[in-house]
C-alpha positions in Angstrom: 1.6 42.9 -6.8 -1.7 43.0 -4.9 -3.4 40.7 -7.4 -0.6 38.1 -7.0 -1.0 38.2 -3.2 -4.7 37.7 -3.5 -4.2 34.9 -5.9 -1.8 33.2 -3.5 -4.2 33.7 -0.6 -7.0 32.2 -2.6 -4.9 29.2 -3.5 -4.0 28.6 0.2 -7.6 28.9 1.2 -8.9 26.5 -1.5 -6.1 24.0 -0.6 -7.1 24.1 3.1 -10.8 23.6 2.1 -9.9 20.6 -0.1 -7.8 18.9 2.6 -10.4 19.4 5.3 -13.1 18.1 3.0 -10.9 15.1 2.1 -10.3 14.3 5.8 -14.0 14.7 6.7 -15.1 12.4 3.8 -13.1 9.5 5.3 -15.7 9.3 8.1 -18.5 9.3 5.6 -16.6 6.7 3.6 -16.7 4.2 6.5 -20.4 4.8 7.2 -21.5 4.6 3.5 -19.2 1.7 2.7 -17.7 3.7 -0.2 -13.9 3.8 -0.7 -12.6 7.2 0.3 -10.8 7.7 -3.0 -14.2 7.8 -4.8 -15.3 10.7 -2.5 -12.0 12.5 -3.0 -12.5 12.3 -6.8 -16.1 13.5 -6.3 -14.8 16.6 -4.4 -12.5 17.4 -7.3 -15.3 17.1 -9.8 -17.7 19.2 -7.7 -15.1 21.9 -7.2 -14.1 21.9 -10.9 -15.3 24.0 -13.8 -18.2 21.6 -14.6 -19.3 21.7 -11.0 -19.3 24.8 -8.7 -16.6 26.3 -11.0 -14.2 27.3 -8.2 -11.2 25.8 -9.9 -10.4 25.4 -13.6 -7.8 22.7 -14.1 -6.9 21.0 -17.4 -3.1 20.6 -17.1 -2.4 16.9 -17.7 1.4 17.4 -17.2 0.9 18.8 -13.7 -1.6 16.1 -12.8 0.9 13.5 -13.9 3.7 15.0 -11.9 1.5 15.2 -8.7 0.3 11.7 -9.3 3.7 10.2 -9.6 4.9 12.1 -6.5 1.9 10.8 -4.5 2.4 7.2 -5.7 6.0 7.3 -4.4 4.7 8.3 -0.9 1.8 5.8 -1.0 4.1 2.9 -2.0 6.6 3.9 0.6 4.0 3.9 3.4 2.5 0.6 2.1 6.0 -1.1 2.0 6.7 0.0 5.6 3.6 -1.8 6.8 4.5 -5.0 4.9 5.8 -7.8 7.1 8.6 -9.9 5.5 7.3 -13.0 7.3 4.0 -12.6 5.5 5.5 -11.5 2.2 8.1 -14.3 1.8 5.6 -17.2 1.2 3.7 -15.2 -1.4 6.5 -13.6 -3.4 6.2 -16.0 -6.4 2.4 -15.7 -6.9 2.6 -11.9 -6.3 5.2 -11.5 -9.0 3.4 -13.8 -11.3 0.2 -11.7 -10.9 2.2 -8.5 -11.3 3.7 -9.6 -14.6 1.9 -12.5 -16.3 -1.4 -11.4 -14.8 -1.1 -7.8 -15.9 0.0 -9.0 -19.4 -3.0 -11.3 -19.8 -5.5 -8.7 -18.4 -4.1 -6.0 -20.7 -4.3 -8.3 -23.7 -7.9 -9.3 -23.2 -9.1 -5.8 -22.4 -7.1 -4.4 -25.3 -8.7 -6.7 -27.9 -12.1 -6.0 -26.4 -11.5 -2.3 -26.6 -10.7 -2.7 -30.3 -14.3 -3.6 -30.9 -16.0 -1.5 -28.2 -14.1 1.8 -28.5 -13.7 1.8 -32.3 -10.0 2.6 -32.0 -7.0 1.2 -33.9 -5.5 -2.1 -32.7 -2.4 -0.4 -31.3 -4.5 2.3 -29.5 -6.8 -0.4 -28.1 -3.8 -2.4 -26.8 -2.6 0.9 -25.2 -5.9 1.2 -23.5 -5.6 -2.4 -22.2 -2.1 -1.6 -20.9 -3.3 1.4 -19.0 -6.1 -0.5 -17.1 -4.2 -3.8 -16.7 -2.7 -3.3 -13.2 -4.1 -3.5 -9.7 -3.8 -0.1 -8.1 -1.6 0.1 -4.9 -3.3 3.3 -3.6 -6.8 1.7 -3.9 -5.8 -1.6 -2.5 -3.8 -0.2 0.5 -6.7 2.2 1.3 -9.4 -0.5 1.1 -7.5 -3.2 3.0 -6.1 -1.0 5.7 -7.5 -2.1 9.1 -9.5 -5.0 7.6 -9.1 -8.5 9.1 -8.6 -10.3 5.8 -6.3 -13.3 6.2 -2.6 -12.4 6.0 -1.8 -14.6 3.1 -4.5 -13.2 0.8 -4.1 -9.6 2.0 -0.3 -9.7 1.6 -0.6 -11.3 -1.9 -2.9 -8.4 -3.0 -0.6 -5.7 -1.4 2.5 -7.2 -2.9 0.9 -7.6 -6.3 -0.4 -4.0 -6.3 2.9 -2.7 -5.0 5.0 -4.5 -7.7 2.8 -4.4 -10.8 3.1 -0.7 -11.5 6.4 -1.2 -13.3 4.7 -3.6 -15.7 1.8 -1.3 -16.4 4.1 1.7 -16.9 6.4 -0.4 -19.2 3.5 -1.6 -21.3 2.0 1.9 -21.6 5.3 3.6 -22.5 6.1 0.7 -24.9 2.8 1.0 -26.7 3.1 4.8 -27.0 6.6 4.3 -28.4 5.4 1.7 -30.9 2.6 4.0 -32.0 4.7 7.1 -32.4 7.9 5.3 -33.6 6.8 2.5 -35.9 10.4 1.3 -36.3 10.8 0.4 -32.6 12.4 -2.9 -31.9 10.1 -5.0 -29.7 12.9 -7.2 -28.5 14.8 -4.2 -27.2 11.7 -3.1 -25.3 11.5 -6.6 -23.7 15.1 -6.4 -22.6 14.5 -2.9 -21.3 11.7 -4.2 -19.1 14.0 -6.8 -17.4 16.6 -4.1 -16.9 14.1 -1.8 -15.3 12.8 -4.5 -12.9 16.3 -5.7 -12.0 17.6 -2.2 -11.3 14.5 -1.4 -9.3 15.0 -4.4 -7.0 18.8 -4.0 -6.7 18.8 -0.3 -6.0 15.8 -0.7 -3.6 17.7 -3.3 -1.6 21.0 -1.4 -1.5 19.2 1.9 -0.7 17.2 0.2 2.1 20.3 -1.1 3.8 22.1 2.3 3.5 19.0 4.1 4.8 18.7 1.8 7.8 22.3 2.5 8.8 21.9 6.2 8.2 18.8 6.4 10.4 20.4 4.5 13.2 23.8 6.3 13.2 22.9 9.9 12.4 22.2 12.0 15.5 19.9 14.9 14.5 19.0 17.8 16.8 15.3 17.1 16.6 13.4 13.8 16.5 10.9 15.3 14.1 13.6 15.4 11.4 13.9 11.6 11.2 10.5 11.0 9.4 11.3 13.8 7.0 14.7 12.3 6.3 13.0 8.9 5.6 10.6 10.5 3.1 13.6 12.3 1.4 15.4 9.0 1.0 12.3 7.5 -0.6 12.1 10.4 -3.1 15.9 10.1 -3.7 15.7 6.4 -4.4 12.9 7.0 -6.9 14.9 9.7 -8.7 18.2 7.9 -8.8 16.5 4.7 -10.0 14.5 6.4 -12.7 17.6 8.3 -14.0 19.4 5.0 -14.2 16.5 3.7 -16.4 15.2 1.5 -13.7 11.7 1.2 -12.1 11.6 3.9 -9.5 8.3 2.8 -8.1 9.5 -0.7 -7.6 12.7 0.6 -5.9 10.7 2.7 -3.5 8.5 -0.3 -2.5 11.5 -2.6 -2.0 13.3 0.2 0.0 10.2 0.6 2.3 10.0 -3.2 2.9 13.7 -3.3 4.0 13.2 -0.3 6.3 9.9 -1.6 7.7 11.4 -5.0 8.6 14.6 -3.5 10.2 15.3 -2.1 13.6 15.5 1.7 13.1 15.6 4.7 15.4 12.3 6.6 15.8 10.4 3.8 14.1 7.0 4.7 15.4 7.4 8.4 14.4 8.5 7.5 10.9 5.6 5.1 10.5 3.0 7.5 11.7 4.4 10.4 9.7 4.4 8.3 6.5 0.8 7.2 7.2 -0.4 10.8 7.6 1.6 12.0 4.6 0.3 9.1 2.5 -3.3 10.1 3.4 -2.6 13.7 2.4 -1.1 12.7 -0.9 -4.1 10.4 -1.6 -6.5 13.2 -1.0 -4.4 15.6 -3.1 -3.9 13.2 -5.9 -7.5 12.1 -6.3 -8.9 15.6 -5.9 -6.5 16.8 -8.7 -7.5 13.9 -10.9 -11.2 14.7 -10.2 -10.5 18.3 -11.3 -8.8 17.1 -14.4 -11.9 15.3 -15.8 -14.9 17.1 -17.1 -18.1 15.4 -15.9 -20.0 16.6 -19.0 -17.6 14.6 -21.1 -17.3 11.7 -18.6 -21.0 11.1 -18.1 -22.0 11.3 -21.8 -24.0 8.4 -23.1 -21.3 6.9 -25.4 -18.7 7.0 -22.6 -21.1 5.4 -20.1 -22.2 2.6 -22.4 -18.6 1.8 -23.5 -17.3 2.2 -20.0 -19.8 -0.2 -18.5 -19.1 -2.9 -21.2 -15.4 -2.7 -20.6 -15.8 -2.6 -16.8 -17.9 -5.8 -16.8 -15.5 -7.5 -19.1 -12.6 -6.5 -17.0 -14.2 -7.5 -13.7 -15.9 -10.7 -14.7 -13.7 -12.1 -17.5 -10.2 -10.6 -17.9 -9.2 -10.3 -14.3 -10.4 -13.9 -13.3 -8.7 -15.5 -16.3 -5.5 -13.6 -15.4 -5.6 -14.7 -11.8 -6.4 -18.3 -12.4 -3.8 -18.6 -15.2 -1.0 -16.9 -13.4 -1.4 -18.8 -10.1 -1.5 -22.4 -11.4 0.0 -24.9 -9.0 0.6 -22.2 -6.3 -1.7 -23.8 -3.7 -4.5 -21.3 -3.7 -8.1 -22.5 -3.1 -10.9 -21.6 -5.5 -12.3 -19.3 -2.9 -9.0 -17.5 -2.5 -8.7 -17.2 -6.3 -12.2 -15.8 -6.6 -11.4 -13.2 -3.9 -8.1 -12.3 -5.6 -10.0 -11.9 -8.9 -12.6 -9.6 -7.3 -10.1 -7.5 -5.4 -8.2 -6.3 -8.5 -9.1 -2.7 -7.9 -8.3 0.1 -10.3 -7.4 3.5 -9.0 -4.9 6.3 -9.4 -2.3 4.5 -11.6 -4.6 3.9 -14.6 -5.8 7.6 -14.4 -2.2 8.8 -14.2 -1.1 6.5 -17.0 -4.1 7.8 -19.1 -2.4 11.2 -19.1 0.5 9.7 -21.1 -1.4 9.4 -24.4 -2.8 12.9 -23.8 0.7 14.4 -23.5 1.9 12.3 -26.5 -1.1 13.5 -28.5 -2.1 10.0 -29.5 -5.2 9.7 -31.7 -8.3 9.1 -29.5 -6.4 10.0 -26.3 -9.3 12.0 -24.9 -11.7 9.1 -25.3 -9.1 6.8 -23.7 -8.8 9.1 -20.7 -12.6 9.4 -20.2 -13.3 5.7 -20.5 -10.3 4.8 -18.2 -11.7 7.3 -15.6 -15.1 5.7 -15.9 -13.7 2.2 -15.5 -11.8 3.3 -12.3 -15.0 4.8 -10.8 -16.9 1.6 -11.7 -14.2 -0.7 -10.2 -14.1 1.3 -6.9 -17.9 1.5 -6.6 -18.6 -2.2 -7.4 -15.5 -4.0 -6.2 -14.3 -1.6 -3.5 -17.6 -1.5 -1.6 -18.0 -5.3 -1.5 -14.5 -6.6 -0.8 -15.0 -7.1 3.0 -18.4 -8.7 2.6 -17.1 -11.1 0.0 -14.1 -12.1 2.2 -16.5 -12.8 5.0 -18.8 -14.9 2.8 -15.9 -16.9 1.5 -14.5 -17.5 5.0 -11.3 -15.5 4.3 -11.4 -13.2 7.3 -9.1 -13.8 10.3 -9.2 -12.7 13.9 -9.5 -9.1 14.7 -6.1 -7.4 14.3 -4.3 -6.6 17.5 -1.9 -3.8 18.2 1.6 -4.9 17.2 4.7 -4.2 19.1 6.1 -0.8 18.2 8.3 1.9 19.7 6.9 5.2 21.2 9.8 7.6 20.9 10.5 10.4 23.3 9.7 13.5 21.3 12.1 16.2 22.2 13.6 19.3 20.7 17.0 18.1 21.8 19.0 14.9 21.3 17.7 11.8 23.1 19.1 8.3 23.3 16.1 6.5 24.8 12.9 4.9 23.4 9.6 3.7 24.9 8.7 0.2 23.9 5.1 -0.8 23.9 4.4 -4.6 24.0 1.3 -6.7 24.4 1.8 -9.7 26.6 0.6 -12.9 25.0 -0.7 -16.0 26.8 2.5 -18.0 26.3 4.9 -15.3 27.3 7.6 -16.3 29.7 7.0 -13.4 32.0 3.2 -14.1 32.5 2.6 -14.6 36.3 5.8 -13.0 37.3 6.1 -9.8 39.3 8.2 -7.0 38.0 10.8 -7.5 40.7 11.3 -11.1 39.5 11.9 -10.1 35.9 15.5 -9.4 35.1 15.3 -6.4 32.8 18.6 -5.3 31.2 20.4 -2.3 32.7 18.9 1.0 31.6 15.4 -0.4 31.2 12.4 0.3 33.4 8.7 -0.3 33.2 6.9 3.0 33.2 3.3 1.9 32.9 1.0 -1.2 32.6 -2.3 -0.9 30.7 -4.8 -3.6 31.8 -8.4 -3.6 30.4 -7.9 0.1 29.3 -6.9 1.0 32.8 -3.6 2.5 33.8 -1.7 0.6 36.6 1.2 2.3 38.2 4.0 -0.3 38.2 5.4 -1.5 41.5 7.8 -4.3 42.4 4.9 -6.6 43.3 2.8 -5.9 40.2 2.1 -9.3 38.5 2.1 -9.5 34.7 -1.1 -10.9 33.1 -1.9 -12.0 29.6 -3.2 -9.1 27.5 -1.3 -6.5 29.5 0.4 -3.7 27.6 3.8 -2.9 29.0 5.5 0.5 28.4 9.3 0.0 28.9 11.7 2.9 28.9 15.0 1.7 27.6 18.2 3.0 26.1 18.8 2.3 22.5 21.7 0.1 23.4 19.5 -2.1 25.6 16.5 -2.2 23.3 17.4 -5.5 21.5 17.9 -7.3 24.9 14.5 -5.9 26.1 12.8 -7.2 23.0 14.3 -10.6 23.4 13.1 -10.7 27.0 9.6 -9.7 26.1 9.4 -12.1 23.2 10.6 -15.1 25.1 8.1 -17.9 25.3 7.1 -20.0 28.3 8.7 -23.5 28.6 6.1 -26.4 28.5 5.4 -27.7 32.0 6.4 -31.2 33.0 2.7 -32.2 33.4 2.0 -31.2 29.8 5.0 -33.1 28.5 3.9 -36.2 30.3 0.5 -36.1 28.8 1.7 -36.6 25.3 2.8 -40.3 25.7 -0.6 -41.1 27.3 -2.4 -39.7 24.2 -0.5 -42.1 21.9 -3.0 -44.8 21.5 -2.5 -48.3 20.1 1.2 -48.5 19.3 2.5 -48.2 22.9 -0.3 -50.2 24.3 0.3 -53.0 21.8 4.1 -52.8 22.5 3.4 -53.3 26.2 
C-alpha cells in the first residue's frame, strides 16, 4: 500500500516537472527560433532511459492513445480559430493538397524508401504513407501569432487540419494489404470516401447541435461551458470513429462551425481550448520523446538514411505534390514555394509510426526511428525558417490586431450578461460621436474605453476615436443589436461623392 502511494506521488511530481519544463521552453523557443515541439521532444528524450533515466517508457499502445487524444484537442482548438471568410476561398486547393498532394508525396517518398531503407515495396509504401501528411499540431504551433497573409496561412491550416484522414487511411490500408494479402483495393478506396463523407456530415450536424446546446443550456457555473465544449469534441470523434468515419475530420469541421457561430461564453471556451491544446501538445511530444531511444535514433545508419529521405521529402516530393495539386488555382510561384516549404511534419507521422509497431510489421522499428528523425529534421530546417521565408517572398501582411471577442462575466452563479470588447476602426459610423449621441440598445452600457493603453472612464461627453477599445456590458438578448451597431460603417460624405466625377478624365470632357 505504501509503495503504491509513493509511486503515485512520484508520478504526480514528474508530471508537474514535465509540464513546467514544457511551458518554460516556449519562452526559449521564441528566442532561439526553434519550434516548441522540438524542445518538448528533447525534454522527453532527456528524461527517458537513454538520458537521465528518470522514466522508462516503451509502450507504443499508450503513446498512440495519448497522441490521438491530444490531436483531437489540437484540431478542435485550431478549428475554433479558423475564420470561415478566410477558409471559403481556399477550400478547393486545401482539399486538393490534403488528398492528391498527400497521395503524391507518399508515393514519391515510398518508392525512394524502397531503395534507401532496403525494405520491401509494400513496407516502403507504408513508410511513405506515414510521412505524407502535413502535421496540424506543428503548423498551428508555428503559424500561431505570425503575420503571414491570410490566404496562405489559412490554406496551410486547412490542409493540415483535413489531411490527417488521408494519412490515416493510407497507413491503415497499407498495413491491411501487408497483413491480409487478399484485401480488395477497390473496397479500401470506397471506404476512404465513406470515411471522409461521414466525417464532414457528422461534423456539420454535431456543430449545429453543439451551438444550440451551448446557447440554450443554463449551467450553474460559467466554467463548465468550456469543459462541455471539449466533451462535445471528444464525443464527436468517438461517434464518428465508431460509425467508420474520420473522427479527426469531424472534430475539425465541428470546431469550424462552433468558431464561426455566436455562442455563449465564447471567449472562455476559446481561451480554455487554447490552454488545453498547449498542455496536450506538451504532453504528447514529451511522451513521444520518451518513446524513442536516442541510442537507436542517432545511430549512423538511421542518421544517413533519415537525412537522405528528409532532403528528398523537403526539396522534391513536397514541391512536386504542391505544384501538381494546385494547378489552375491562382497561386503565384512565390506562394507555391512557400506552401512547399511549409509542409511541416510533426506528431501525426510519429503517432502513425506506432501502427506498424503494434501490427508487428517487418522492419517496423526501423520505420519508427527514421520517421522520428525525419520529423526532427523537418521541424529544425523548415520550422525555424518559415517566417523568414515568408518575409523574403513578400507574403507577410500587417501586424495582426486584436479581433472582436466577448469577455464573459465569470461567476459561480448564473449570469445572463456578457462584456463585448470591440476595436473601433477608422470607417466606423460611431467615430467622432459622443457616447450620449450613440443609441445603444436597451440593456447595454459602455463600461470602459481603452485609448493608447490608457483607461478612460466613460461619460456622456466622451468622444469615440479610431483605435479605441470599447467594453460594452450587454444582455445576451441585446448582444446581436450591439454588434450590428458597432460594426456599422460610416456613410461616404457628399464631398467625397462629388469628387469621383471630376476624376473621370477624357470621356466626360469630350462629351461636354
